[in-house]
C-alpha positions as CSV (number, residue, x, y, z in Angstrom):
1,M,29.9,-12.5,4.5
2,I,27.6,-10.7,5.3
3,E,25.0,-10.0,2.5
4,V,22.3,-7.9,2.7
5,T,19.1,-7.9,0.2
6,S,16.0,-7.1,0.0
7,P,13.6,-10.0,-0.7
8,Q,9.9,-9.7,-1.9
9,A,9.2,-6.0,-0.6
10,D,11.4,-2.6,0.5
11,H,10.1,-2.0,3.7
12,V,12.4,-5.9,4.6
13,L,16.1,-6.6,4.3
14,S,17.4,-10.2,4.9
15,I,20.7,-10.2,6.5
16,Y,22.6,-12.8,5.8
17,F,26.0,-14.7,7.2
18,K,28.1,-17.7,6.6
19,G,31.2,-18.4,7.1
20,M,33.6,-16.7,10.2
21,Q,32.7,-12.5,11.0
22,S,34.1,-10.1,12.4
23,A,31.9,-8.6,15.7
24,A,33.2,-5.3,14.2
25,A,31.9,-5.3,11.0
26,F,28.6,-6.8,12.6
27,G,28.1,-3.6,14.9
28,A,29.2,-1.3,12.7
29,L,26.4,-3.0,10.0
30,S,23.6,-0.7,11.7
31,D,25.6,2.4,10.8
32,G,25.0,0.7,7.2
33,L,21.4,1.0,6.9
34,P,19.3,3.1,4.9
35,Q,17.5,5.2,7.4
36,R,14.0,5.4,6.3
37,R,11.9,8.2,5.5
38,S,8.4,6.9,5.5
39,Q,6.3,5.8,8.6
40,R,7.0,2.6,7.5
41,R,8.9,0.8,9.9
42,W,12.7,-2.1,8.7
43,C,11.5,-5.8,9.1
44,L,15.1,-8.2,9.2
45,L,15.8,-11.0,8.5
46,F,18.9,-12.0,10.3
47,D,19.9,-15.4,8.9
48,W,22.8,-17.3,10.9
49,S,22.0,-20.6,9.5
50,E,25.3,-20.5,8.1
51,L,27.6,-18.9,10.1
52,D,30.8,-20.1,11.8
53,G,31.6,-18.2,14.5
54,W,32.8,-14.9,15.4
55,D,36.2,-13.4,16.0
56,D,35.7,-11.6,19.3
57,R,32.7,-12.8,21.0
58,R,33.2,-9.6,23.9
59,V,33.6,-7.2,21.3
60,F,30.3,-8.8,19.7
61,N,28.5,-8.2,22.8
62,L,29.5,-4.8,22.5
63,S,29.2,-4.4,19.4
64,C,24.8,-5.0,20.1
65,R,25.1,-1.9,21.4
66,S,25.4,-0.3,17.8
67,W,21.9,-1.2,17.2
68,H,20.5,0.9,19.7
69,G,21.1,3.9,17.1
70,I,19.1,2.1,14.3
71,A,16.2,0.2,16.5
72,D,14.1,2.6,16.2
73,Q,13.3,1.9,12.8
74,I,12.8,-1.4,13.0
75,A,9.4,-3.4,13.7
76,R,9.9,-6.5,13.5
77,A,13.2,-8.9,13.4
78,S,13.8,-12.6,12.8
79,I,16.4,-14.3,13.7
80,V,17.6,-17.7,11.8
81,H,20.7,-19.9,14.1
82,R,21.8,-22.5,14.9
83,H,21.7,-24.1,18.9
84,R,24.7,-22.6,19.7
85,W,24.2,-18.8,18.9
86,N,21.3,-18.9,21.0
87,H,23.9,-16.3,23.5
88,Q,24.5,-14.2,20.6
89,A,21.0,-14.3,19.3
90,A,19.5,-13.4,23.2
91,L,21.4,-10.2,23.2
92,L,20.7,-9.0,20.3
93,A,16.9,-9.7,20.7
94,A,17.2,-8.2,23.9
95,V,18.9,-4.9,23.1
96,L,15.6,-4.4,19.8
97,R,13.5,-5.3,22.2
98,V,13.8,-2.5,24.3
99,H,13.3,0.3,21.8
100,G,9.9,-2.2,21.5
101,V,11.1,-4.2,18.5
102,Q,9.6,-7.2,18.0
103,V,11.9,-10.3,18.2
104,R,11.5,-14.1,16.9
105,S,14.3,-16.5,17.6
106,W,14.0,-19.8,14.9
107,P,15.8,-23.0,14.2
108,T,17.6,-23.2,10.8
109,S,15.0,-25.4,9.9
110,H,12.4,-22.6,10.2
111,R,14.0,-19.8,8.1
112,A,11.1,-20.2,5.7
113,Q,8.1,-19.4,8.9
114,A,10.8,-16.4,9.7
115,L,10.5,-14.7,7.0
116,T,6.5,-15.0,7.0
117,W,6.5,-13.8,10.3
118,L,8.5,-10.3,8.9
119,F,5.5,-10.3,6.8
120,D,2.2,-10.8,9.3
């Protein structure tokens, strides 16, 4: 399950992952984000705290490329995850940083701080 919500502000999106996820759906998710018509860019919270895994690691690696297309519309991204997803978080962060996005990775116990950081 992937759930997208807008907590507290219209420029912040929380993307919550639970259970086993389709790597292809993760890549396609970037195409589904609304295009911003204003100067304000998105701040994204990727909450992987209840993620059980990706159906295909190789496809996940390729799906991160899809985020290049929307990265110019993102100002900041917080990735909340368990230690076992360090590789995937680092890969997504690298893709976003190439486009000047500020990215931080957080342990699951710091979800509140990850969300607060998006508002700074």
